[in-house]
N, C-alpha and C positions, 0 to 999 in steps of 0.2 A: 503494500499500500504505498502510495505518495505521502509523505509528512510534511507538513508545514509548521516550519520553528521559528521562533520568535528570538531574534538577535539581541544579544545583551552585552553591554561594556560598562560593567561595573567592576570597581578596584578596590582594594585595601579590603581590611577587616574591621575598622574603626573610622566612622567620618570625622569632618572637623568641627561639628555641633557640639552643643554643650554635653558634658558626661554626666546626664543625670541617672537618678538610680533608678533600677528596673520598675516596670509599671504593671499591676496587676489588671489584667482585662477579663473579659468574658466573650464568648462567641455566642452571637446575636441568631446563629443557626449551623448546622453540621457542617463544618468547614474543612477542607482539605488542609493537611499538614505537608508541605513540599521540602524536598530536600534542599531546593533553591529557590531565589525568587522570582518566578516567572512561572506561565500556563505549563510548558515544555517541560519543568522539572519533575522529577520521580514524585508520586506521593508515596509518604512513606507512615501515614497515618492520619487518622480522621478525628477532628475537635467535634466533641457531640455540643449542640446546642445547649447553651446555659453553663458549659464546662469553663472552669478558671483556666488561665495562660498565665506564664509570665512572659512578659515584652523586655526583649532587650534593647529594643530600637528599631526605626523603619527605616527605609531608603529615602533619600531626598527628592529624589527624582521619580517616583510612583508610590504606591501605597502597601506594598508589600513590607513586611516585617517580620523581624529576626525574633523567636518565640521559643520557648520550652514547654511541653506538655507532658505530664502523666513520664518524667525522666526521657523523653524523647525532645532531642534538638531540631528545629525547623524553621520553615517560615511558613506565613498565613498571610492572608489579604486582610489588611487593616483595616479596609470597607466595612468589615464585619466583626469587629471588637470593638468592644465597649469598655469604657473605664468612667468610674466616679468621680466628678469633680465639683465640689462644694453642693452635693446632694444631686447633680445633674448627670447624667448617662451621655455621654459623648464619644462616637466613634474615634477610634485611636487616629487613624491615618489624616482623616482632613482638620482633626483638631490637635495634632501633634504638640504645636507652640503652647496653646492653653495647658493642655495634660502635662507639658515638659518631657516629652519621650527624645530618649536620647537618636542621634542620626547615625545609623552605621552604613557602611558600603560594602559592595560582595565582588568579589575576582570569581569570573566562570571561565576556569581553567580549559573547557571543552568548545568555546565559542570559536575558536580558530580553527579547531578539527572539524566542526559541524559545517562551517563556511568551505573549506576545502574539498571537502565531501561532495559540496554541490546539492545538498539537500535543505539549504535555506529557502523556504517559501515566504514567510511574514505571517504578521498578523493580518487576517482578514477584515477586520473590524472589532468592536467592541460591545460588553455585555452592557444592556442597558434595562431600565427599570426594574420591577421585583424588588429585591432586598434594597440594592444600591440606592434608592429612591426613598424608600421607607425606613432605612435602619435605623434613625435616631429615633423615630416612633415605637419600633420594634424595641428599642432597647429599653425605653421608658415602662413599655407595656408588657414586655416578656419577649420571648424568642419568637424568631419567624413562625409564620405557618409551616407545619410539618408538610411532609411527601405526600402525594397522592397515591394509593396503592393502586398500579394499573394492571395487575393480576399477573400472575405465575407465566401464564403462558405467552404474554408479551414480553414478560423480563428476558425469558428462556429465549425468545426469537432476536431479541436485540443482542443479548450476550453471544449469540452462535450465528449472527449474520453481520459483521463487522463493516463499517464503511470508512471510508477515506477519512482520517481525523481532519480536524480545521482547529485552529488556534484563536483565540480572540483575548484581547486585553481586559484584563480583570481575574475572576474567580467564578466558577460555575458552581452555583449553589441553585437549590428548588426555589423557585418564585422569579427568577429572573428572565429577561426577556431575550431571544436569541434574533440577532440584525437578520434583515432578508438576505445578506451574504451567505448565510449557514443555510446549503440544501438538507430539506427534513425528506426522509425515506419513510416508506410505507410499511406498516405492520400488517400483513394481510388479514388477520383476525382481528384488528381492532381500529377504532377511531383516531388513536393515538399515531402519532410519526415519533421518529428518533433521527438521533445523529451521534457522533461520538466527538466530543468537545472537551477542548483543554485535557486531554489523555483518559475521559473518562465517558462511558455511554450512558445518552441521557433520555428519559422519554418526555415528549412535549405535546401540550395541547396545541394543535394547528392553528385554532382559533385567535390564541394571542400570542402564538410563539413563545408559550412560557414553560419552563422545564419543571413539570410536575414530579419525576423520581429520578433518581442517579442510580446507576445499576453499578452496585461496588462487590 
């Protein structure tokens, strides 16, 4: 299968920002824990909705944050991590200055090798709507709405019939809206559609193009 990858030029291990203490945060939805900051990076775990994580810092140029969860170090998308500031729940990445989150940087040792191999395709769009637009409200009122069970037959079909993966800026979680650039494939026995986004198969409600289930 052809693979489209996001190129990253991130250097170092600690940025020039203020060296604040680690920040305690909560995931507002089930959230992938990745080996590095980007949608092409391997998934090393899943942070459950409402679970606590320790945030070492976030990248200055985007919303990826270096975190630890249940003894595992990795990276999570900071638009879906909330922290308390004077009694108010705020998303970590867009409010990093108020929350005083450290700035970190990252070196991708494989970026040049990937480019040399000729498999760079690039990001074909961004994830829109869903939790990204409603994260603040979700943080105040509880975790984002859970996934919809599409049925075992649909899940098995999606898992057994992979399609070419696409990569989008942001992180894929239930409730997000996929752009028109993502082709949705048919499930013969279901009204749902599916795609492989950011390394995971997702089941989609085609009416709103919203992810309703992530096949893990």
